[in-house]
Every structure is written in C-alpha cells, then in structure tokens.
CHARMM internal coordinates of N, CA and C (Angstrom, degrees):
IC EDIT
DIST 1 N 1 CA 1.4479
DIST 1 CA 1 C 1.5174
ANGL 1 N 1 CA 1 C 108.14
DIST 1 C 2 N 1.3050
ANGL 1 CA 1 C 2 N 114.74
DIHE 1 N 1 CA 1 C 2 N 148.24
DIST 2 N 2 CA 1.4378
ANGL 1 C 2 N 2 CA 120.87
DIHE 1 CA 1 C 2 N 2 CA 176.64
DIST 2 CA 2 C 1.5279
ANGL 2 N 2 CA 2 C 107.58
DIHE 1 C 2 N 2 CA 2 C -117.91
DIST 2 C 3 N 1.3047
ANGL 2 CA 2 C 3 N 113.93
DIHE 2 N 2 CA 2 C 3 N 124.60
DIST 3 N 3 CA 1.4658
ANGL 2 C 3 N 3 CA 119.21
DIHE 2 CA 2 C 3 N 3 CA 176.96
DIST 3 CA 3 C 1.5283
ANGL 3 N 3 CA 3 C 107.41
DIHE 2 C 3 N 3 CA 3 C -129.92
DIST 3 C 4 N 1.3288
ANGL 3 CA 3 C 4 N 114.33
DIHE 3 N 3 CA 3 C 4 N 91.72
DIST 4 N 4 CA 1.4609
ANGL 3 C 4 N 4 CA 121.74
DIHE 3 CA 3 C 4 N 4 CA 177.56
DIST 4 CA 4 C 1.5252
ANGL 4 N 4 CA 4 C 109.27
DIHE 3 C 4 N 4 CA 4 C -103.86
DIST 4 C 5 N 1.3298
ANGL 4 CA 4 C 5 N 116.43
DIHE 4 N 4 CA 4 C 5 N -175.84
DIST 5 N 5 CA 1.4429
ANGL 4 C 5 N 5 CA 120.70
DIHE 4 CA 4 C 5 N 5 CA -178.14
DIST 5 CA 5 C 1.5355
ANGL 5 N 5 CA 5 C 113.29
DIHE 4 C 5 N 5 CA 5 C -57.92
DIST 5 C 6 N 1.3298
ANGL 5 CA 5 C 6 N 116.98
DIHE 5 N 5 CA 5 C 6 N -39.88
DIST 6 N 6 CA 1.4873
ANGL 5 C 6 N 6 CA 120.50
DIHE 5 CA 5 C 6 N 6 CA 179.33
DIST 6 CA 6 C 1.5285
ANGL 6 N 6 CA 6 C 110.08
DIHE 5 C 6 N 6 CA 6 C -62.98
DIST 6 C 7 N 1.3273
ANGL 6 CA 6 C 7 N 115.54
DIHE 6 N 6 CA 6 C 7 N -49.52
DIST 7 N 7 CA 1.4652
ANGL 6 C 7 N 7 CA 120.02
DIHE 6 CA 6 C 7 N 7 CA -177.90
DIST 7 CA 7 C 1.5335
ANGL 7 N 7 CA 7 C 110.61
DIHE 6 C 7 N 7 CA 7 C -64.10
DIST 7 C 8 N 1.3040
ANGL 7 CA 7 C 8 N 117.48
DIHE 7 N 7 CA 7 C 8 N -42.65
DIST 8 N 8 CA 1.4631
ANGL 7 C 8 N 8 CA 121.43
DIHE 7 CA 7 C 8 N 8 CA -179.91
DIST 8 CA 8 C 1.5246
ANGL 8 N 8 CA 8 C 111.36
DIHE 7 C 8 N 8 CA 8 C -61.33
DIST 8 C 9 N 1.3127
ANGL 8 CA 8 C 9 N 116.94
DIHE 8 N 8 CA 8 C 9 N -40.64
DIST 9 N 9 CA 1.4642
ANGL 8 C 9 N 9 CA 120.59
DIHE 8 CA 8 C 9 N 9 CA -179.36
DIST 9 CA 9 C 1.5291
ANGL 9 N 9 CA 9 C 111.35
DIHE 8 C 9 N 9 CA 9 C -67.05
DIST 9 C 10 N 1.3552
ANGL 9 CA 9 C 10 N 115.96
DIHE 9 N 9 CA 9 C 10 N -32.09
DIST 10 N 10 CA 1.4616
ANGL 9 C 10 N 10 CA 120.99
DIHE 9 CA 9 C 10 N 10 CA -179.70
DIST 10 CA 10 C 1.5195
ANGL 10 N 10 CA 10 C 113.53
DIHE 9 C 10 N 10 CA 10 C -92.27
DIST 10 C 11 N 1.3569
ANGL 10 CA 10 C 11 N 117.89
DIHE 10 N 10 CA 10 C 11 N -6.79
DIST 11 N 11 CA 1.4566
ANGL 10 C 11 N 11 CA 120.05
DIHE 10 CA 10 C 11 N 11 CA -177.49
DIST 11 CA 11 C 1.5097
ANGL 11 N 11 CA 11 C 111.76
DIHE 10 C 11 N 11 CA 11 C 69.62
DIST 11 C 12 N 1.3201
ANGL 11 CA 11 C 12 N 116.72
DIHE 11 N 11 CA 11 C 12 N 31.65
DIST 12 N 12 CA 1.4651
ANGL 11 C 12 N 12 CA 122.01
DIHE 11 CA 11 C 12 N 12 CA -177.55
DIST 12 CA 12 C 1.5078
ANGL 12 N 12 CA 12 C 111.20
DIHE 11 C 12 N 12 CA 12 C -123.76
DIST 12 C 13 N 1.3369
ANGL 12 CA 12 C 13 N 115.81
DIHE 12 N 12 CA 12 C 13 N 162.08
DIST 13 N 13 CA 1.4692
ANGL 12 C 13 N 13 CA 122.29
DIHE 12 CA 12 C 13 N 13 CA 175.72
DIST 13 CA 13 C 1.5154
ANGL 13 N 13 CA 13 C 108.59
DIHE 12 C 13 N 13 CA 13 C -127.45
DIST 13 C 14 N 1.3136
ANGL 13 CA 13 C 14 N 115.67
DIHE 13 N 13 CA 13 C 14 N 144.67
DIST 14 N 14 CA 1.4649
ANGL 13 C 14 N 14 CA 121.73
DIHE 13 CA 13 C 14 N 14 CA 174.29
DIST 14 CA 14 C 1.5207
ANGL 14 N 14 CA 14 C 107.47
DIHE 13 C 14 N 14 CA 14 C -105.31
DIST 14 C 15 N 1.3098
ANGL 14 CA 14 C 15 N 116.57
DIHE 14 N 14 CA 14 C 15 N 136.62
DIST 15 N 15 CA 1.4606
ANGL 14 C 15 N 15 CA 120.70
DIHE 14 CA 14 C 15 N 15 CA -178.78
DIST 15 CA 15 C 1.5191
ANGL 15 N 15 CA 15 C 111.25
DIHE 14 C 15 N 15 CA 15 C -111.64
DIST 15 C 16 N 1.3216
ANGL 15 CA 15 C 16 N 114.32
DIHE 15 N 15 CA 15 C 16 N 141.19
DIST 16 N 16 CA 1.4530
ANGL 15 C 16 N 16 CA 122.93
DIHE 15 CA 15 C 16 N 16 CA 169.94
DIST 16 CA 16 C 1.5180
ANGL 16 N 16 CA 16 C 106.75
DIHE 15 C 16 N 16 CA 16 C -118.68
DIST 16 C 17 N 1.3136
ANGL 16 CA 16 C 17 N 116.36
DIHE 16 N 16 CA 16 C 17 N 119.32
DIST 17 N 17 CA 1.4545
ANGL 16 C 17 N 17 CA 120.01
DIHE 16 CA 16 C 17 N 17 CA -176.75
DIST 17 CA 17 C 1.5269
ANGL 17 N 17 CA 17 C 110.04
DIHE 16 C 17 N 17 CA 17 C -85.03
DIST 17 C 18 N 1.3369
ANGL 17 CA 17 C 18 N 114.80
DIHE 17 N 17 CA 17 C 18 N 162.75
DIST 18 N 18 CA 1.4589
ANGL 17 C 18 N 18 CA 120.70
DIHE 17 CA 17 C 18 N 18 CA -178.88
DIST 18 CA 18 C 1.5241
ANGL 18 N 18 CA 18 C 112.68
DIHE 17 C 18 N 18 CA 18 C -59.82
DIST 18 C 19 N 1.3372
ANGL 18 CA 18 C 19 N 116.59
DIHE 18 N 18 CA 18 C 19 N -27.04
DIST 19 N 19 CA 1.4746
ANGL 18 C 19 N 19 CA 119.31
DIHE 18 CA 18 C 19 N 19 CA 179.71
DIST 19 CA 19 C 1.5459
ANGL 19 N 19 CA 19 C 112.60
DIHE 18 C 19 N 19 CA 19 C -83.86
DIST 19 C 20 N 1.3166
ANGL 19 CA 19 C 20 N 116.03
DIHE 19 N 19 CA 19 C 20 N 5.80
DIST 20 N 20 CA 1.4713
ANGL 19 C 20 N 20 CA 120.08
DIHE 19 CA 19 C 20 N 20 CA 177.05
DIST 20 CA 20 C 1.5205
ANGL 20 N 20 CA 20 C 116.03
DIHE 19 C 20 N 20 CA 20 C 95.97
DIST 20 C 21 N 1.3240
ANGL 20 CA 20 C 21 N 116.89
DIHE 20 N 20 CA 20 C 21 N -10.25
DIST 21 N 21 CA 1.4795
ANGL 20 C 21 N 21 CA 119.17
DIHE 20 CA 20 C 21 N 21 CA 178.95
DIST 21 CA 21 C 1.5150
ANGL 21 N 21 CA 21 C 110.12
DIHE 20 C 21 N 21 CA 21 C -69.52
DIST 21 C 22 N 1.3431
ANGL 21 CA 21 C 22 N 114.58
DIHE 21 N 21 CA 21 C 22 N 145.69
DIST 22 N 22 CA 1.4638
ANGL 21 C 22 N 22 CA 121.51
DIHE 21 CA 21 C 22 N 22 CA 174.88
DIST 22 CA 22 C 1.5206
ANGL 22 N 22 CA 22 C 106.50
DIHE 21 C 22 N 22 CA 22 C -116.65
DIST 22 C 23 N 1.3176
ANGL 22 CA 22 C 23 N 115.55
DIHE 22 N 22 CA 22 C 23 N 127.89
DIST 23 N 23 CA 1.4570
ANGL 22 C 23 N 23 CA 121.32
DIHE 22 CA 22 C 23 N 23 CA -178.81
DIST 23 CA 23 C 1.5179
ANGL 23 N 23 CA 23 C 109.15
DIHE 22 C 23 N 23 CA 23 C -95.96
DIST 23 C 24 N 1.3075
ANGL 23 CA 23 C 24 N 115.70
DIHE 23 N 23 CA 23 C 24 N 153.49
DIST 24 N 24 CA 1.4567
ANGL 23 C 24 N 24 CA 120.42
DIHE 23 CA 23 C 24 N 24 CA 175.96
DIST 24 CA 24 C 1.5259
ANGL 24 N 24 CA 24 C 109.06
DIHE 23 C 24 N 24 CA 24 C -64.34
DIST 24 C 25 N 1.3303
ANGL 24 CA 24 C 25 N 116.93
DIHE 24 N 24 CA 24 C 25 N 153.29
DIST 25 N 25 CA 1.4868
ANGL 24 C 25 N 25 CA 119.87
DIHE 24 CA 24 C 25 N 25 CA 178.81
DIST 25 CA 25 C 1.5174
ANGL 25 N 25 CA 25 C 110.90
DIHE 24 C 25 N 25 CA 25 C -56.88
DIST 25 C 26 N 1.3381
ANGL 25 CA 25 C 26 N 114.91
DIHE 25 N 25 CA 25 C 26 N 138.93
DIST 26 N 26 CA 1.4692
ANGL 25 C 26 N 26 CA 123.19
DIHE 25 CA 25 C 26 N 26 CA 179.60
DIST 26 CA 26 C 1.5161
ANGL 26 N 26 CA 26 C 109.38
DIHE 25 C 26 N 26 CA 26 C -125.78
DIST 26 C 27 N 1.3315
ANGL 26 CA 26 C 27 N 118.13
DIHE 26 N 26 CA 26 C 27 N 157.25
DIST 27 N 27 CA 1.4704
ANGL 26 C 27 N 27 CA 119.12
DIHE 26 CA 26 C 27 N 27 CA 176.93
DIST 27 CA 27 C 1.5294
ANGL 27 N 27 CA 27 C 110.29
DIHE 26 C 27 N 27 CA 27 C -58.04
DIST 27 C 28 N 1.3332
ANGL 27 CA 27 C 28 N 115.73
DIHE 27 N 27 CA 27 C 28 N 136.88
DIST 28 N 28 CA 1.4633
ANGL 27 C 28 N 28 CA 121.23
DIHE 27 CA 27 C 28 N 28 CA -175.73
DIST 28 CA 28 C 1.5086
ANGL 28 N 28 CA 28 C 111.72
DIHE 27 C 28 N 28 CA 28 C -54.57
DIST 28 C 29 N 1.3098
ANGL 28 CA 28 C 29 N 118.87
DIHE 28 N 28 CA 28 C 29 N -44.37
DIST 29 N 29 CA 1.4578
ANGL 28 C 29 N 29 CA 122.37
DIHE 28 CA 28 C 29 N 29 CA -179.26
DIST 29 CA 29 C 1.5174
ANGL 29 N 29 CA 29 C 112.77
DIHE 28 C 29 N 29 CA 29 C -59.35
DIST 29 C 30 N 1.3310
ANGL 29 CA 29 C 30 N 115.47
DIHE 29 N 29 CA 29 C 30 N -40.47
DIST 30 N 30 CA 1.4620
ANGL 29 C 30 N 30 CA 120.84
DIHE 29 CA 29 C 30 N 30 CA 178.80
DIST 30 CA 30 C 1.5250
ANGL 30 N 30 CA 30 C 110.33
DIHE 29 C 30 N 30 CA 30 C -64.87
DIST 30 C 31 N 1.3319
ANGL 30 CA 30 C 31 N 116.78
DIHE 30 N 30 CA 30 C 31 N -43.12
DIST 31 N 31 CA 1.4671
ANGL 30 C 31 N 31 CA 120.11
DIHE 30 CA 30 C 31 N 31 CA 179.48
DIST 31 CA 31 C 1.5262
ANGL 31 N 31 CA 31 C 110.59
DIHE 30 C 31 N 31 CA 31 C -63.55
DIST 31 C 32 N 1.3186
ANGL 31 CA 31 C 32 N 116.38
DIHE 31 N 31 CA 31 C 32 N -45.98
DIST 32 N 32 CA 1.4848
ANGL 31 C 32 N 32 CA 119.21
DIHE 31 CA 31 C 32 N 32 CA -178.18
DIST 32 CA 32 C 1.5223
ANGL 32 N 32 CA 32 C 111.63
DIHE 31 C 32 N 32 CA 32 C -65.19
DIST 32 C 33 N 1.3279
ANGL 32 CA 32 C 33 N 117.50
DIHE 32 N 32 CA 32 C 33 N -38.52
DIST 33 N 33 CA 1.4735
ANGL 32 C 33 N 33 CA 119.99
DIHE 32 CA 32 C 33 N 33 CA 176.74
DIST 33 CA 33 C 1.5174
ANGL 33 N 33 CA 33 C 110.64
DIHE 32 C 33 N 33 CA 33 C -63.07
DIST 33 C 34 N 1.3164
ANGL 33 CA 33 C 34 N 116.77
DIHE 33 N 33 CA 33 C 34 N -45.57
DIST 34 N 34 CA 1.4648
ANGL 33 C 34 N 34 CA 121.17
DIHE 33 CA 33 C 34 N 34 CA -178.56
DIST 34 CA 34 C 1.5210
ANGL 34 N 34 CA 34 C 111.97
DIHE 33 C 34 N 34 CA 34 C -65.05
DIST 34 C 35 N 1.3336
ANGL 34 CA 34 C 35 N 117.15
DIHE 34 N 34 CA 34 C 35 N -44.66
DIST 35 N 35 CA 1.4471
ANGL 34 C 35 N 35 CA 121.38
DIHE 34 CA 34 C 35 N 35 CA 178.68
DIST 35 CA 35 C 1.5492
ANGL 35 N 35 CA 35 C 109.05
DIHE 34 C 35 N 35 CA 35 C -61.08
DIST 35 C 36 N 1.3384
ANGL 35 CA 35 C 36 N 116.45
DIHE 35 N 35 CA 35 C 36 N -43.88
DIST 36 N 36 CA 1.4589
ANGL 35 C 36 N 36 CA 119.80
DIHE 35 CA 35 C 36 N 36 CA 177.60
DIST 36 CA 36 C 1.5152
ANGL 36 N 36 CA 36 C 112.47
DIHE 35 C 36 N 36 CA 36 C -59.79
DIST 36 C 37 N 1.3323
ANGL 36 CA 36 C 37 N 117.18
DIHE 36 N 36 CA 36 C 37 N -39.71
DIST 37 N 37 CA 1.4600
ANGL 36 C 37 N 37 CA 120.86
DIHE 36 CA 36 C 37 N 37 CA 178.37
DIST 37 CA 37 C 1.5205
ANGL 37 N 37 CA 37 C 110.63
DIHE 36 C 37 N 37 CA 37 C -66.59
DIST 37 C 38 N 1.3175
ANGL 37 CA 37 C 38 N 118.31
DIHE 37 N 37 CA 37 C 38 N -41.04
DIST 38 N 38 CA 1.4538
ANGL 37 C 38 N 38 CA 121.58
DIHE 37 CA 37 C 38 N 38 CA 178.35
DIST 38 CA 38 C 1.5232
ANGL 38 N 38 CA 38 C 110.69
DIHE 37 C 38 N 38 CA 38 C -63.45
DIST 38 C 39 N 1.3071
ANGL 38 CA 38 C 39 N 117.33
DIHE 38 N 38 CA 38 C 39 N -43.69
DIST 39 N 39 CA 1.4628
ANGL 38 C 39 N 39 CA 121.32
DIHE 38 CA 38 C 39 N 39 CA 179.40
DIST 39 CA 39 C 1.5357
ANGL 39 N 39 CA 39 C 109.23
DIHE 38 C 39 N 39 CA 39 C -66.15
DIST 39 C 40 N 1.3168
ANGL 39 CA 39 C 40 N 117.56
DIHE 39 N 39 CA 39 C 40 N -44.54
DIST 40 N 40 CA 1.4530
ANGL 39 C 40 N 40 CA 121.69
DIHE 39 CA 39 C 40 N 40 CA 179.99
DIST 40 CA 40 C 1.4985
ANGL 40 N 40 CA 40 C 113.13
DIHE 39 C 40 N 40 CA 40 C -61.93
DIST 40 C 41 N 1.3417
ANGL 40 CA 40 C 41 N 117.32
DIHE 40 N 40 CA 40 C 41 N -29.84
DIST 41 N 41 CA 1.4710
ANGL 40 C 41 N 41 CA 121.44
DIHE 40 CA 40 C 41 N 41 CA -179.98
DIST 41 CA 41 C 1.5172
ANGL 41 N 41 CA 41 C 111.23
DIHE 40 C 41 N 41 CA 41 C -82.08
DIST 41 C 42 N 1.3445
ANGL 41 CA 41 C 42 N 118.16
DIHE 41 N 41 CA 41 C 42 N -6.86
DIST 42 N 42 CA 1.4602
ANGL 41 C 42 N 42 CA 122.69
DIHE 41 CA 41 C 42 N 42 CA -177.53
DIST 42 CA 42 C 1.5223
ANGL 42 N 42 CA 42 C 110.91
DIHE 41 C 42 N 42 CA 42 C 51.88
DIST 42 C 43 N 1.3114
ANGL 42 CA 42 C 43 N 116.42
DIHE 42 N 42 CA 42 C 43 N 34.62
DIST 43 N 43 CA 1.4529
ANGL 42 C 43 N 43 CA 120.51
DIHE 42 CA 42 C 43 N 43 CA -177.61
DIST 43 CA 43 C 1.5085
ANGL 43 N 43 CA 43 C 112.67
DIHE 42 C 43 N 43 CA 43 C -95.74
DIST 43 C 44 N 1.3036
ANGL 43 CA 43 C 44 N 114.61
DIHE 43 N 43 CA 43 C 44 N 170.41
DIST 44 N 44 CA 1.4585
ANGL 43 C 44 N 44 CA 121.26
DIHE 43 CA 43 C 44 N 44 CA 178.07
DIST 44 CA 44 C 1.5229
ANGL 44 N 44 CA 44 C 110.48
DIHE 43 C 44 N 44 CA 44 C -113.33
DIST 44 C 45 N 1.3276
ANGL 44 CA 44 C 45 N 117.73
DIHE 44 N 44 CA 44 C 45 N 8.76
DIST 45 N 45 CA 1.4510
ANGL 44 C 45 N 45 CA 122.13
DIHE 44 CA 44 C 45 N 45 CA -178.97
DIST 45 CA 45 C 1.5136
ANGL 45 N 45 CA 45 C 110.22
DIHE 44 C 45 N 45 CA 45 C -64.55
DIST 45 C 46 N 1.3224
ANGL 45 CA 45 C 46 N 114.21
DIHE 45 N 45 CA 45 C 46 N 150.26
DIST 46 N 46 CA 1.4517
ANGL 45 C 46 N 46 CA 118.83
DIHE 45 CA 45 C 46 N 46 CA 171.13
DIST 46 CA 46 C 1.5245
ANGL 46 N 46 CA 46 C 109.29
DIHE 45 C 46 N 46 CA 46 C -86.77
DIST 46 C 47 N 1.2858
ANGL 46 CA 46 C 47 N 116.68
DIHE 46 N 46 CA 46 C 47 N 178.36
DIST 47 N 47 CA 1.4670
ANGL 46 C 47 N 47 CA 125.40
DIHE 46 CA 46 C 47 N 47 CA -171.78
DIST 47 CA 47 C 1.5247
ANGL 47 N 47 CA 47 C 113.80
DIHE 46 C 47 N 47 CA 47 C -50.42
DIST 47 C 48 N 1.3501
ANGL 47 CA 47 C 48 N 117.85
DIHE 47 N 47 CA 47 C 48 N -41.79
DIST 48 N 48 CA 1.4572
ANGL 47 C 48 N 48 CA 119.08
DIHE 47 CA 47 C 48 N 48 CA -172.25
DIST 48 CA 48 C 1.5294
ANGL 48 N 48 CA 48 C 114.18
DIHE 47 C 48 N 48 CA 48 C -79.54
DIST 48 C 49 N 1.3132
ANGL 48 CA 48 C 49 N 117.96
DIHE 48 N 48 CA 48 C 49 N -5.31
DIST 49 N 49 CA 1.4591
ANGL 48 C 49 N 49 CA 121.55
DIHE 48 CA 48 C 49 N 49 CA 175.77
DIST 49 CA 49 C 1.5084
ANGL 49 N 49 CA 49 C 109.47
DIHE 48 C 49 N 49 CA 49 C -78.05
DIST 49 C 50 N 1.3379
ANGL 49 CA 49 C 50 N 116.47
DIHE 49 N 49 CA 49 C 50 N 146.36
DIST 50 N 50 CA 1.4613
ANGL 49 C 50 N 50 CA 120.83
DIHE 49 CA 49 C 50 N 50 CA 176.52
DIST 50 CA 50 C 1.5362
ANGL 50 N 50 CA 50 C 110.12
DIHE 49 C 50 N 50 CA 50 C -70.45
DIST 50 C 51 N 1.3110
ANGL 50 CA 50 C 51 N 116.12
DIHE 50 N 50 CA 50 C 51 N 137.04
DIST 51 N 51 CA 1.4540
ANGL 50 C 51 N 51 CA 121.46
DIHE 50 CA 50 C 51 N 51 CA 177.31
DIST 51 CA 51 C 1.5257
ANGL 51 N 51 CA 51 C 107.81
DIHE 50 C 51 N 51 CA 51 C -101.77
DIST 51 C 52 N 1.3143
ANGL 51 CA 51 C 52 N 116.27
DIHE 51 N 51 CA 51 C 52 N 130.73
DIST 52 N 52 CA 1.4758
ANGL 51 C 52 N 52 CA 120.57
DIHE 51 CA 51 C 52 N 52 CA 179.57
DIST 52 CA 52 C 1.4973
ANGL 52 N 52 CA 52 C 110.10
DIHE 51 C 52 N 52 CA 52 C -110.71
END
COOR INIT
IC SEED 1 N 1 CA 1 C
IC BUILD
C-alpha cells in the first residue's frame, strides 16, 4: 500500500500488487475491509479475485 500526502489528504490508499499492477486509489476503509477478508480467507488470490 502507498500512503503519501496526497492519499492521506483524500483518505485513500494506492495498492501495488505482487504481480506489479498498480491500482487506482481507493477509500482507505474499503482497502482495509478487503485486505482483512483476503487474510481471513487464508487465500492466495490477488485483489481482483472474489473473496468469500
């Protein structure tokens, strides 16, 4: 995750995935919820995979 001055001012986070993709800034709460769901699922999916 990237949290610089721009992102902090907007309340957003920018993500860089392990495969090198960079995602557009997203609301911080949405990112944290999604990361928590991925961790909770013990999965290896990247961001664009559905989390169950």
